C-alpha positions as CSV (number, residue, x, y, z in Angstrom):
1,M,-40.6,97.6,26.7
2,L,-37.0,97.2,27.9
3,F,-38.0,94.0,29.8
4,V,-39.5,92.4,26.7
5,V,-36.4,93.1,24.6
6,V,-34.1,91.6,27.3
7,A,-36.3,88.5,27.6
8,A,-36.3,87.9,23.9
9,C,-32.5,88.2,23.8
10,S,-32.0,85.7,26.6
11,A,-34.3,82.9,25.1
12,P,-32.5,79.7,23.8
13,P,-32.0,79.7,20.1
14,A,-34.3,77.5,18.0
15,P,-32.6,74.3,16.7
16,R,-31.2,74.6,13.2
17,Q,-32.5,72.3,10.5
18,A,-34.7,70.5,13.0
19,G,-36.6,69.0,10.1
20,R,-33.5,67.1,8.9
21,Q,-32.8,65.1,12.1
22,D,-34.4,62.0,10.7
23,G,-32.3,62.0,7.5
24,A,-28.7,60.8,6.9
25,G,-26.9,62.7,9.6
26,I,-23.2,63.2,10.1
27,D,-21.3,60.8,12.3
28,F,-19.5,62.8,14.9
29,S,-18.2,59.7,16.8
30,V,-14.5,59.7,17.8
31,P,-12.5,57.0,16.0
32,A,-11.2,54.2,18.2
33,P,-7.4,54.4,18.9
34,T,-5.2,52.0,16.9
35,D,-4.9,48.6,18.4
36,R,-1.6,47.4,19.9
37,T,-0.1,44.0,20.5
38,T,2.9,42.8,22.4
39,V,5.9,40.7,21.3
40,Q,5.9,37.5,23.3
41,V,8.1,34.4,23.8
42,G,6.8,30.9,23.5
43,A,6.3,27.8,21.4
44,I,4.6,27.6,18.0
45,D,3.1,24.4,16.7
46,R,1.8,24.1,13.2
47,Q,-0.8,21.4,13.2
48,I,-3.8,19.9,11.6
49,S,-6.8,18.1,13.0
50,L,-8.5,15.1,11.4
51,D,-11.7,13.3,12.3
52,G,-11.1,9.6,12.6
53,R,-12.1,6.4,14.3
54,I,-10.6,3.6,16.3
55,V,-10.3,0.5,14.0
56,P,-8.5,-2.9,14.1
57,R,-5.1,-3.0,12.5
58,D,-6.0,-6.3,10.9
59,S,-9.4,-6.2,9.1
60,T,-11.1,-7.9,6.2
61,T,-13.9,-6.5,4.1
62,V,-16.4,-9.1,3.1
63,R,-17.8,-8.3,-0.4
64,A,-20.8,-9.5,-2.3
65,P,-20.0,-12.3,-4.7
66,S,-22.8,-11.5,-7.0
67,P,-25.3,-8.8,-7.9
68,G,-28.7,-9.1,-6.2
69,T,-30.8,-7.8,-3.3
70,V,-29.9,-8.1,0.4
71,T,-32.8,-10.1,2.0
72,S,-31.2,-10.5,5.4
73,L,-28.3,-9.0,7.4
74,D,-27.5,-11.4,10.2
75,V,-24.8,-9.5,12.2
76,L,-24.5,-6.1,13.8
77,Q,-21.5,-3.9,14.6
78,G,-19.7,-5.3,17.6
79,D,-20.9,-8.9,17.1
80,A,-18.2,-11.6,17.5
81,V,-18.1,-14.0,14.5
82,A,-16.3,-17.3,13.7
83,V,-15.4,-19.0,10.4
84,G,-18.6,-20.1,8.7
85,D,-21.0,-17.8,10.5
86,L,-23.8,-16.5,8.4
87,L,-23.4,-12.8,7.6
88,A,-26.0,-12.0,5.0
89,T,-28.3,-13.5,2.4
90,I,-28.6,-12.2,-1.2
91,D,-31.5,-12.8,-3.6
92,L,-29.9,-13.3,-7.0
93,G,-32.9,-12.4,-9.2
94,D,-34.4,-14.3,-12.1
95,A,-31.6,-13.7,-14.7
96,I,-28.8,-15.0,-12.5
97,S,-30.9,-17.9,-11.1
98,V,-31.6,-19.1,-14.7
99,A,-28.0,-18.7,-15.7
100,I,-26.9,-20.9,-12.7
101,L,-29.5,-23.6,-13.6
102,E,-28.2,-23.6,-17.2
103,L,-24.6,-23.9,-16.1
104,K,-25.5,-26.8,-13.7
105,L,-27.4,-28.5,-16.6
106,A,-24.5,-28.1,-19.0
107,M,-22.1,-29.5,-16.4
108,S,-24.3,-32.5,-15.7
109,E,-24.7,-33.3,-19.4
110,R,-20.9,-33.1,-19.8
111,D,-20.3,-35.4,-16.8
112,L,-22.8,-37.9,-18.2
113,A,-21.1,-37.8,-21.6
114,L,-17.8,-38.5,-20.0
115,A,-19.2,-41.4,-17.9
116,T,-20.8,-43.0,-21.0
117,G,-17.7,-42.7,-23.2
118,A,-19.0,-40.2,-25.7
119,A,-16.8,-39.4,-28.7
120,S,-14.3,-36.6,-28.4
121,G,-16.2,-34.4,-30.8
122,T,-19.3,-34.7,-28.6
123,L,-17.3,-34.0,-25.5
124,D,-16.0,-30.8,-27.1
125,E,-19.6,-29.7,-27.7
126,F,-20.5,-30.2,-24.0
127,D,-17.3,-28.4,-22.9
128,Q,-18.3,-25.5,-25.1
129,R,-21.8,-25.4,-23.5
130,V,-20.2,-25.3,-20.1
131,S,-17.9,-22.5,-21.2
132,D,-20.7,-20.5,-22.6
133,A,-22.8,-20.9,-19.5
134,E,-19.8,-19.8,-17.3
135,Q,-19.3,-16.8,-19.5
136,A,-23.0,-15.9,-19.2
137,L,-22.6,-15.8,-15.4
138,D,-19.4,-13.8,-15.7
139,D,-21.3,-11.3,-17.9
140,L,-23.9,-10.9,-15.2
141,G,-21.2,-9.9,-12.7
142,V,-21.1,-13.2,-10.7
143,D,-17.9,-14.3,-9.0
144,R,-18.2,-18.0,-9.6
145,S,-15.2,-18.8,-7.3
146,L,-17.2,-17.4,-4.3
147,I,-20.6,-19.1,-5.1
148,D,-21.7,-22.6,-4.1
149,L,-23.8,-23.5,-7.2
150,D,-25.8,-26.1,-5.4
151,A,-26.7,-23.7,-2.6
152,A,-27.5,-21.0,-5.2
153,E,-29.8,-23.2,-7.2
154,L,-32.8,-21.9,-5.3
155,G,-32.1,-18.3,-6.3
156,A,-30.3,-17.0,-3.2
157,I,-26.8,-17.3,-1.7
158,E,-25.6,-17.1,1.8
159,V,-22.5,-14.9,2.6
160,R,-20.5,-16.5,5.4
161,S,-17.5,-15.3,7.3
162,Q,-14.1,-16.6,6.3
163,R,-12.4,-15.5,9.5
164,S,-13.0,-15.0,13.2
165,G,-13.1,-11.6,14.8
166,V,-15.5,-8.7,15.6
167,V,-17.8,-6.9,13.1
168,V,-16.3,-3.5,12.8
169,S,-19.0,-2.1,10.5
170,T,-21.9,-3.2,8.3
171,T,-22.4,-1.4,5.0
172,A,-25.2,-3.5,3.5
173,R,-28.8,-2.8,4.4
174,F,-32.0,-5.0,4.1
175,G,-33.6,-4.5,0.7
176,Q,-30.5,-2.9,-0.8
177,S,-29.6,-3.6,-4.4
178,I,-25.9,-4.5,-4.7
179,T,-23.4,-5.4,-7.4
180,D,-20.5,-7.8,-7.4
181,G,-17.8,-6.6,-5.0
182,D,-19.9,-4.2,-3.0
183,P,-18.9,-4.4,0.7
184,I,-21.2,-6.3,3.1
185,V,-19.4,-6.2,6.4
186,V,-15.9,-5.5,7.8
187,I,-14.5,-8.0,10.3
188,G,-11.4,-7.2,12.4
189,D,-9.2,-8.3,15.3
190,P,-10.3,-6.3,18.4
191,A,-7.1,-7.0,20.3
192,D,-4.9,-4.8,18.2
193,L,-6.5,-1.3,17.6
194,I,-5.2,1.7,15.7
195,A,-6.4,5.3,15.0
196,F,-7.4,5.9,11.4
197,A,-8.4,9.0,9.5
198,T,-8.9,10.1,6.0
199,T,-7.3,13.3,4.7
200,S,-7.6,15.8,1.9
201,P,-4.8,15.7,-0.8
202,S,-3.1,18.8,0.7
203,Q,-3.2,17.5,4.2
204,F,-1.8,14.1,3.0
205,E,1.2,15.9,1.4
206,S,2.0,17.7,4.6
207,I,2.0,14.6,6.8
208,A,5.1,12.4,7.3
209,L,5.8,9.2,9.1
210,G,6.9,9.6,12.7
211,M,5.0,12.8,13.3
212,D,3.7,13.2,16.9
213,T,-0.1,13.2,17.4
214,T,-2.6,13.8,20.1
215,I,-5.8,11.7,20.1
216,V,-9.0,12.8,21.8
217,A,-12.3,10.9,22.0
218,S,-15.1,12.9,20.5
219,G,-17.2,14.4,23.3
220,A,-14.9,13.0,26.0
221,L,-11.9,15.4,26.5
222,D,-10.7,13.3,29.5
223,Q,-10.0,10.4,27.1
224,T,-6.8,11.6,25.5
225,T,-3.6,9.9,24.5
226,T,-0.5,10.5,22.3
227,G,0.6,8.6,19.2
228,V,2.8,8.5,16.1
229,V,2.0,8.4,12.4
230,T,3.0,4.9,11.3
231,E,1.3,4.7,7.8
232,R,0.3,6.9,4.9
233,S,-2.0,5.4,2.3
234,R,-3.5,6.2,-1.0
235,A,-5.7,3.1,-1.4
236,T,-8.6,3.1,-3.8
237,A,-12.0,1.5,-3.6
238,G,-12.0,-2.1,-4.7
239,D,-8.2,-2.5,-4.6
240,G,-8.5,-5.7,-2.6
241,S,-6.6,-4.4,0.4
242,G,-9.5,-5.2,2.7
243,A,-8.7,-2.3,5.0
244,V,-11.4,-0.5,7.0
245,G,-12.8,2.3,5.0
246,R,-9.4,3.0,3.4
247,T,-10.4,4.8,0.2
248,G,-8.6,8.0,-0.9
249,S,-5.8,9.5,1.2
250,S,-5.5,8.3,4.8
251,V,-3.2,8.0,7.8
252,T,-2.8,5.4,10.5
253,V,-1.6,6.3,14.0
254,D,-0.3,3.9,16.7
255,F,-1.4,5.3,20.0
256,N,0.1,5.0,23.5
257,T,-1.8,2.8,25.9
258,S,0.5,3.8,28.8
259,D,-1.2,7.1,29.1
260,F,-4.2,5.3,30.6
261,T,-4.8,3.5,33.9
262,A,-6.7,0.3,34.1
263,S,-9.8,2.2,35.3
264,D,-9.7,4.3,32.2
265,S,-9.3,1.5,29.7
266,T,-11.6,-1.0,28.1
267,T,-10.9,-4.7,27.8
268,S,-10.6,-6.7,24.7
269,T,-13.6,-9.0,23.9
270,D,-11.2,-11.8,23.1
271,A,-11.9,-14.3,25.8
272,E,-8.4,-15.8,25.6
273,S,-6.5,-12.5,26.0
274,S,-7.4,-9.4,28.1
275,V,-5.8,-6.3,26.5
276,D,-6.1,-2.8,28.0
277,Q,-7.2,-0.3,25.3
278,P,-7.6,3.4,25.8
279,F,-10.5,3.5,23.4
280,E,-13.2,1.1,22.4
281,L,-13.5,-0.3,18.9
282,G,-15.3,2.2,16.7
283,T,-14.8,5.2,19.0
284,R,-15.0,8.5,17.0
285,I,-11.9,10.6,17.6
286,E,-10.0,13.8,16.7
287,I,-6.4,13.3,15.7
288,T,-4.2,16.4,16.0
289,I,-0.9,16.0,14.1
290,V,2.0,18.4,14.8
291,L,3.5,19.2,11.4
292,E,6.2,21.5,12.6
293,S,7.2,23.0,16.0
294,V,9.6,25.5,17.5
295,A,10.1,26.4,21.2
296,E,11.0,29.6,23.1
297,V,10.9,31.9,20.1
298,L,9.7,35.5,19.7
299,W,6.2,35.7,18.2
300,L,3.5,38.2,17.2
301,R,0.0,38.1,15.9
302,P,0.3,37.4,12.2
303,D,-1.8,40.5,11.3
304,A,0.7,42.7,13.1
305,V,3.4,42.1,10.4
306,R,3.2,44.4,7.4
307,G,4.6,44.0,3.9
308,Q,5.6,40.8,2.2
309,G,8.7,38.6,1.6
310,D,12.0,40.4,2.3
311,A,10.1,43.7,2.8
312,Q,8.3,42.8,6.0
313,F,8.2,45.2,8.9
314,V,6.4,46.2,12.1
315,I,5.7,49.6,13.7
316,V,7.0,49.7,17.2
317,E,6.2,52.2,19.9
318,R,9.4,53.5,21.6
319,E,8.9,56.2,24.2
320,D,7.0,59.0,22.5
321,R,7.5,57.9,18.9
322,Q,6.7,55.1,16.4
323,V,9.6,53.3,14.7
324,R,9.6,51.1,11.7
325,V,11.5,47.9,12.3
326,A,12.3,45.3,9.5
327,V,11.6,41.7,10.5
328,E,12.2,38.2,9.2
329,T,9.5,35.7,9.9
330,G,9.6,32.0,10.3
331,L,6.9,29.4,11.3
332,R,3.3,30.7,10.9
333,T,0.0,29.5,12.3
334,D,-3.4,31.1,12.4
335,D,-2.7,32.9,15.6
336,R,1.1,33.2,15.8
337,I,4.0,34.1,13.5
338,E,7.7,33.5,14.5
339,I,10.0,36.5,14.5
340,V,13.5,35.3,13.5
341,Q,16.3,36.9,15.4
342,P,18.1,39.3,15.1
343,S,15.2,41.5,14.3
344,G,15.5,44.6,16.5
345,L,12.6,43.4,18.6
346,A,12.5,42.2,22.1
347,A,9.9,40.4,24.3
348,G,7.5,43.0,25.7
349,D,7.9,45.5,22.8
350,T,4.6,47.2,21.9
351,V,3.6,46.8,18.2
352,V,1.1,49.1,16.5
353,M,-1.5,47.1,14.5
354,P,-2.2,48.2,10.8
């Protein structure tokens, strides 16, 4: 009997509330200690990165002289062209074709009246017919100054190059319906290249002429050079500037060819002049622009600084206690914030994170 009582008393106790173990239990985990960071010394660069392309400094956008449908595109990006080379063919459609025939007929009738010595009143009537026919073409969106009426009589026009160079880009496509002024191709000088990128309005406002840049070829980190911002532009579509893709806010960067050896560079396609270029025409690039820079300053992680404005401070560990230290901050980036001296901080101080 005594043995039974002792055995019962020494048995492990049954688990309490065993049936509630699958429910919402209590988290007994120990909270992680507060993070720390260290005051460091170094440089801070506030910068932005833009996606861009290598383009010619001197370029011309060839635009459609009339509405219609593109029935042929006779050049590709990278093709060398000369003055008079065929770039594209545009089908004018029935309405424009008829209007051209009516204009040519009115002009022929007027010429005949002049040749036969018609009375001035009759000549006035023929002049009015010509004027009405010209207005009809204008109303259809045809730029008569760019159209050869004799060549357009069959209902199609040929768009030919007015300069020599290399096709930088083609924007028209076979079968595309276009209107007067739509870009067909861009032609440029391959011997003088620049870096070009579009920007957002806020980026544009932060960029100034003369800012230093780094240019890296997309997907080729070994192709890197430096440059300087040489132009800021707010060109708009159809402003007649002829620049490559320059609509909206943009920047132009002159890059440094001396950063490259002959083995790294490419050679101009101009047969008369061989020019070393660090990038090929059309190369996609990333342009990093340094907006502001400071060197050899104290800095912290931005999230280590508490408060705002003139009431900013950090919590510093000193021996066995934590001390609040007021700070003044300067240049800030995503990963660094400048601590302006004197601040009561020194390189190597341990700062408690919020």
